[in-house]
Every structure is written in C-alpha cells, then in structure tokens.
C-alpha positions in Angstrom: -50.6 30.9 27.3 -47.0 30.8 28.7 -44.6 32.2 26.0 -41.5 31.6 28.1 -39.0 29.8 25.9 -37.9 26.3 27.0 -34.5 26.8 25.5 -31.3 28.7 26.4 -33.0 31.8 25.1 -34.6 32.2 28.5 -31.1 33.3 29.7 -30.5 37.0 29.6 -27.7 37.5 27.1 -25.6 39.6 29.4 -25.6 36.7 32.0 -24.2 34.2 29.5 -20.7 33.0 30.6 -19.9 31.3 27.3 -19.2 27.9 28.8 -20.9 26.0 25.9 -22.6 23.5 28.1 -25.9 24.2 26.3 -24.3 23.5 22.9 -22.7 20.3 24.0 -25.9 19.0 25.7 -28.1 19.6 22.7 -29.1 16.2 21.2 -29.8 17.7 17.8 -26.7 19.8 17.5 -29.0 22.8 17.1 -26.8 25.1 19.1 -23.5 26.6 17.9 -21.2 29.0 19.8 -20.6 32.1 17.7 -18.6 35.2 18.3 -20.2 38.5 18.9 -18.7 41.8 17.7 -16.4 41.9 20.7 -15.1 38.4 20.1 -16.9 36.6 22.9 -18.7 33.3 22.3 -22.5 33.1 22.7 -25.0 30.3 21.8 -27.1 30.6 18.6 -30.0 28.2 18.0 -30.8 26.8 14.6 -34.7 26.9 14.8 -35.0 24.2 12.0 -33.1 21.7 14.2 -34.4 22.6 17.6 -37.1 20.4 19.1 -37.6 22.5 22.2 -36.6 19.7 24.5 -35.3 22.1 27.2 -32.0 20.2 27.8 -29.9 23.2 26.9 -31.5 25.4 29.6 -31.3 22.6 32.2 -27.5 22.4 31.4 -26.9 26.1 31.8 -25.1 26.9 35.1 -26.3 30.5 35.0 -29.9 29.3 35.2 -29.3 26.9 38.1 -29.0 27.9 41.8 -25.7 27.2 43.3 -25.9 24.3 45.8 -26.1 25.1 49.5 -22.8 25.8 51.2 -21.3 23.2 53.5 -20.2 25.1 56.6 -17.2 22.8 57.2 -15.6 24.1 53.9 -13.6 25.6 52.4 -10.4 24.9 54.3 -7.6 27.2 53.2 -3.9 26.4 52.9 -0.7 28.1 51.8 0.8 25.4 49.5 3.7 24.9 47.2 5.0 22.1 44.9 8.2 20.5 46.3 9.4 19.8 42.7 11.5 22.9 41.8 11.4 22.1 38.1 7.6 22.0 38.0 7.5 25.0 40.3 9.6 27.1 37.9 7.2 26.3 35.0 4.1 27.2 36.9 2.5 30.6 37.5 2.4 30.4 41.3 2.9 27.4 43.5 2.7 24.6 41.0 -0.3 22.8 42.5 -1.9 22.1 39.1 1.2 19.9 38.2 0.7 17.8 41.4 -3.0 17.2 40.7 -2.3 16.5 37.0 0.6 14.1 37.6 -1.7 12.2 40.1 -4.3 11.7 37.4 -1.9 10.8 34.6 -0.2 8.2 36.8 -3.6 6.6 37.2 -4.0 6.4 33.3 -6.4 9.3 33.5 -7.1 12.4 31.5 -6.4 16.1 32.2 -8.3 19.0 30.7 -7.1 22.6 30.7 -6.4 25.8 28.7 -3.6 25.8 26.2 -2.3 27.9 23.2 -2.4 26.4 19.7 0.2 27.3 17.1 -1.8 30.5 16.3 -2.0 31.6 19.9 -5.7 30.7 20.1 -6.6 29.5 23.6 -8.6 26.2 23.7 -9.3 23.6 26.3 -7.4 20.5 25.4 -7.0 16.9 26.6 -3.7 15.6 28.0 -3.0 11.9 28.6 0.7 12.0 29.3 3.0 14.2 31.4 4.6 15.6 28.3 1.2 16.8 27.1 0.7 18.8 30.4 3.3 21.4 29.5 0.9 23.6 27.3 -1.7 23.6 30.0 0.7 25.0 32.7 0.8 28.8 33.4 -1.9 31.4 33.3 -3.7 32.6 30.2 -5.6 35.8 30.8 -8.0 35.2 27.9 -11.3 33.3 27.8 -10.6 29.8 26.5 -12.8 27.9 24.0 -14.2 24.8 25.8 -15.1 23.2 22.4 -16.4 19.6 23.1 -14.2 18.9 26.2 -17.3 18.4 28.4 -18.3 15.5 26.1 -14.8 14.2 26.1 -14.6 14.3 29.9 -17.9 12.5 30.2 -16.7 9.8 27.8 -13.6 9.2 29.9 -15.5 9.1 33.1 -18.0 6.6 31.7 -15.0 4.5 30.6 -13.9 4.4 34.2 -11.0 6.8 33.9 -9.9 9.4 36.3 -10.4 13.0 35.0 -9.0 16.3 36.2 -10.8 19.2 34.7 -9.4 22.7 35.4 -10.8 26.1 34.4 -12.5 29.2 35.6 -15.4 28.8 38.1 -18.1 29.2 35.4 -16.4 26.6 33.2 -16.4 24.2 36.1 -20.0 25.0 36.9 -20.8 24.4 33.2 -19.2 21.0 33.4 -21.1 20.1 36.5 -24.5 21.0 35.0 -23.6 19.3 31.7 -22.8 16.0 33.5 -25.8 16.3 35.8 -24.4 13.8 38.3 -21.3 13.3 40.5 -18.4 10.9 39.6 -16.0 9.5 42.1 -13.1 9.7 39.7 -13.8 13.3 38.6 -11.5 16.0 40.2 -12.4 19.6 39.4 -10.1 22.5 40.1 -11.1 26.2 39.5 -9.2 29.4 39.8 -9.9 32.6 41.7 -10.8 34.5 38.5 -10.8 38.3 37.9 -12.7 38.1 34.7 -11.9 37.2 31.1 -11.1 39.3 28.0 -12.0 38.0 24.5 -9.6 36.2 22.2 -10.3 38.9 19.6 -8.9 41.5 21.9 -5.9 39.4 22.7 -5.1 38.8 19.0 -5.5 42.5 18.3 -2.8 43.1 20.8 -0.6 40.3 19.5 -0.8 41.8 16.0 0.2 45.1 17.5 3.3 43.6 19.2 4.2 41.8 16.0 4.1 45.1 14.1 6.0 46.9 16.9 8.8 44.3 17.0 8.8 43.8 13.2 8.6 40.1 13.7 5.6 37.8 14.3 4.9 36.9 18.0 5.0 33.1 18.3 4.9 32.6 22.1 3.3 34.7 24.8 3.7 33.8 28.5 1.7 36.0 30.9 3.6 34.7 34.0 7.2 34.0 33.3 9.5 33.5 36.3 12.7 33.8 34.3 13.3 37.5 34.9 12.0 38.3 38.3 10.7 35.1 39.8 7.0 34.8 41.0 5.1 37.8 39.8 3.3 39.2 36.7 6.1 39.8 34.1 5.2 38.6 30.6 7.6 36.9 28.2 7.2 37.5 24.5 9.0 35.4 21.9 9.1 36.5 18.2 9.8 34.6 15.0 13.3 36.2 14.7 14.3 34.4 17.9 14.3 37.5 20.2 12.8 37.3 23.7 11.4 40.3 25.5 10.1 40.7 29.1 7.4 43.2 29.7 6.3 44.6 33.1 2.5 44.6 33.4 2.3 48.3 34.2 3.8 49.1 30.8 1.8 46.4 28.9 -1.5 47.9 27.4 -3.3 44.6 27.4 -2.1 43.4 30.8 -2.5 46.7 32.6 -6.1 47.0 31.3 -6.8 43.4 32.4 -5.5 44.1 35.9 -7.6 47.3 36.1 -10.8 45.2 35.3 -11.4 47.0 32.1 -11.6 44.2 29.5 -13.8 41.5 30.8 -16.8 39.7 29.4 -20.1 41.4 30.4 -21.3 38.7 32.8 -18.0 38.7 34.8 -19.0 41.9 36.5 -22.0 40.1 38.0 -20.2 36.8 38.6 -22.1 34.2 40.6 -18.9 32.4 41.8 -16.9 35.1 43.6 -17.6 33.8 47.1 -16.6 31.0 49.4 -19.3 28.7 48.1 -17.1 27.1 45.4 -18.3 24.9 42.6 -15.2 22.8 42.3 -13.4 20.3 44.6 -10.2 22.5 44.8 -9.7 26.2 44.2 -6.2 27.5 43.2 -4.9 31.0 43.4 -1.8 33.0 43.9 -1.3 33.7 47.6 -0.8 37.4 47.3 0.2 38.9 50.6 1.8 35.8 51.9 5.0 37.6 52.7 3.1 39.6 55.2 0.7 36.9 56.5 3.2 34.0 56.6 6.7 35.5 56.1 8.4 32.3 57.2 6.6 30.2 54.5 7.0 32.7 51.7 9.3 31.6 48.9 10.2 33.9 46.0 9.8 31.0 43.5 6.0 30.9 43.9 3.2 30.5 46.5 -0.3 29.2 46.1 -3.5 29.7 48.1 -5.5 26.4 47.9 -9.0 26.0 49.1 -10.2 22.5 49.9 -13.9 22.6 49.2 -15.2 19.1 50.1 -14.4 15.7 51.7 -13.2 14.3 48.3 -10.6 17.1 48.0 -9.6 16.7 51.6 -8.8 13.0 51.1 -6.9 13.8 47.9 -4.6 16.3 49.5 -4.0 13.9 52.4 -2.9 11.4 49.7 -0.6 13.9 48.0 0.8 15.6 51.2 4.4 14.2 50.6 4.6 16.1 47.3 3.8 19.6 48.7 4.8 22.0 51.4 1.7 23.3 53.1 0.5 25.2 56.2 -3.1 26.1 57.2 -4.1 29.7 56.7 -7.0 31.9 57.7 -9.4 32.2 54.8 -10.6 35.7 55.5 -7.0 36.9 55.9 -6.0 35.4 52.6 -9.1 36.8 50.9 -8.1 40.3 51.9 -5.4 40.1 49.2 -7.7 38.1 46.8 -10.8 40.3 46.4 -12.4 38.0 43.8 -12.9 35.4 46.6 -15.4 37.9 48.1 -16.9 39.9 45.2 -16.9 40.3 41.4 -14.7 42.8 39.7 -16.2 46.2 39.3 -17.2 47.4 35.8 -15.4 50.6 34.9 -16.7 53.3 32.6 -13.9 52.5 30.2 -15.1 48.9 29.6 -17.3 49.5 26.6 -14.9 52.1 25.1 -12.2 49.5 25.0 -14.1 47.2 22.7 -15.5 50.0 20.6 -14.3 49.9 17.0 -12.3 46.7 17.6 -13.3 45.5 14.1 -12.7 48.8 12.4 -9.3 50.0 13.6 -5.9 48.6 12.7 -3.9 47.0 15.6 -1.6 50.0 16.2 -4.3 52.6 16.3 -6.6 50.4 18.3 -4.1 49.7 21.0 -2.9 53.3 21.3 -6.4 54.7 21.4 -8.6 52.0 23.0 -6.0 50.2 25.3 -4.3 53.3 26.7 -1.7 52.4 29.2 -1.2 55.2 31.8 2.4 55.5 32.9 2.9 57.1 36.4 5.9 58.0 38.4 5.0 55.3 40.9 4.9 52.7 38.1 8.3 53.8 36.8 9.9 53.8 40.3 8.5 50.3 41.0 10.3 49.1 37.8 13.6 50.8 38.5 14.1 49.5 42.0 16.2 46.4 41.7 14.3 43.1 42.3 16.6 42.0 45.2 15.8 45.3 47.1 12.1 44.8 46.5 12.3 41.3 47.8 14.2 42.4 50.9 11.6 45.1 51.6 8.8 42.6 51.3 10.5 40.3 53.8 11.1 43.2 56.2 7.4 44.3 55.9 6.3 40.8 56.7 8.6 40.4 59.7 7.7 43.8 61.1 3.9 43.4 60.7 
C-alpha cells in the first residue's frame, strides 16, 4: 500500500518557500499558514477538514518542475525610468513604477509588498497611482501573501489587467495557483538574495526604538535622500527625528547582506538561474559604472530581463517612458550572483535565530546579530560621497 501523502505534507519542510499557494487553493480551508519558532510561515493542515483531494500539492511550486527554458530568452537591458520623481522614490531604476502605471491606466490591479502601520510586510492590492506609493522601494523581509493570489485570480476573471510583483518563489506560487496563463497578467520578479523573517525584523525594530528612545514608525531600506542610489537605510521615529544608517553599521542589514538570516529553503533556491518564472525580472544593475559607464546615473540603474514574447511586446509599448540599452547577461550576472546560484548558508545562520523568543531586543541584537566593524568599512563611510562617485566613474572609464 502506498502511504505517500496526497497533500502538501509530501513536501520536505525545509523546501517550503512560504508562498501560501497551497492554503489559498484548498477548497475546504483546511490549511492555514502558521509561524514557526523563527517567525517564518509554514502550512498546517486541519485533518478534520482535509478531504485529501491533492489540490494543495498540485499548487505547490516547490513540487513542480520548472518549465523548460526558451533559448531566445532572457534578453537583458540596462534600464531607467525617465520620470525623475518616480526614480527618486524607487530603490534602483524605477521600472516597477512604469509597469504599475501602465496597468493602473488600463483600470487594472497591482499587487506588491508594503508596510502596514505596525511595520508588518504584506502583499497588498493597489487600484490607483496614489496606492502604489507603499509598494515602491525594497523590503528585505519576507512578505505575507495572504489571499492575494485569490484576489489576482478574481481580477483576471473579471477581465482586468493585473501586475503581480514579488520574489521568484512568490511568482512561481501564483503561477501554480492559477494553473493557466492569462493574457492580461504581467508578472515581475526580483533577483532575490533570500528572505529574513518578520519576527527577526521586528526584533530589530524594537531594538532601534529602545536605542533611540522613541518608537520607529517608518523604515526605508533603500533611501536615496542622503547618498543617492545605494544601500543606506532611513529610520523615522515617533518624535519626528530621521536617521540614516550605513548598511555596514546596521546589524540587521549587514547580516542580511552576508546571507546569514534567510529562510532555510533560500539556500537551495530553485529560481537562481536564467530560467525565470516571471515575464520580467528586475534588479539593481550593480557594476554598471564599469560595464556601461556612459549610461550610469547616480540616481539609480536597473538591470531588466525580458523573459518571453509577452514582456518583449510590453517593453516595446513602454519604450518612450524609459532609457535603455542592451547589455550582456553574463557580464551583468557577474555582479548579481543570485542570477547564477543561491546564497551560501553560513555557519552563523542557525545561531542568529537561536533564542529569538527568549532574549530581549537589546541582548538579542548585540549577541545574535553581531555587526563586525572593520577599518575598511569605516574608511568607506568616511570618504565623501562625491569622491567615491568620481572614483567609480574613473574606474569605469579606465576599464
């Protein structure tokens, strides 16, 4: 007798990406997404409701082989939004805004990650340009998808355009949830390093609130106000004060960049390759000052992958709103390693999440999220921005 489960239980727990496709697909609402001790969401089945129909496992992107690659794609471009206002509000080149405006102008719906009033990160729905603002800019935390796959499906069945943005596994989850292609669906994923848990992020926010003696009410991982395009975070507290923190001196940020704090499955990610699951892939074009010094702009630069004919037609339609030049994919990927391979798990990963539920924020951050300060990091911060920008330009020209 075959005892293999017909449900999502057939998935190895460490392979679960937390997309919630299984929970949204269940016709009996027998699956809920519940946090583990580290704060990551995993599916839990109510055996009294489950009828063993198998729809949950069929909707799981981690249990489905990725479709065969089309050798004509992806096509890579350096790209940037021509609208300076939108560019300044975006993390890199402002391409999300162009795609989102296109869909909104067609009375469509846009889905993406946003903070709520308590700095929880959830996928939300936007139906106007004003509602797009919370979705802009990067959040280096795993968002809660909630029921947005269902909402996207309802909009598509209603004949509306839909733009759905997220990490590759979240887009893969949407695709397997829908189970069919829609002409009016546009999917855009990110070149993703990996995702920390919201519990870890909130532990850090509580630490900052205690440190600054005022509650943190806004946190922007990628503010351009201080030094332009880069990785400087902006923290706003309830007393009205604003602080800018360099990533090398930010315990949460530095551990994120060193691949220490990700969900377990991120270290065996199925999507860190050229065979993309979305129509369009967006990323920072790191290294553009060396590869395309004449195109580089200090306000922000995107690497955009066009992954199929639909995306190619769309970019052709939007070409008047962007600056773009073709680029060599392999050369661009040399500065974007997660286009080639998953992040490597470090021996500190499990130690970071150890005692997250027992320790107070200050002790936890100081002991579990240690931030190593080096002479190189200090020197990098002390050198004036204008000099660093000039050195980057010179490096690109002399290459």
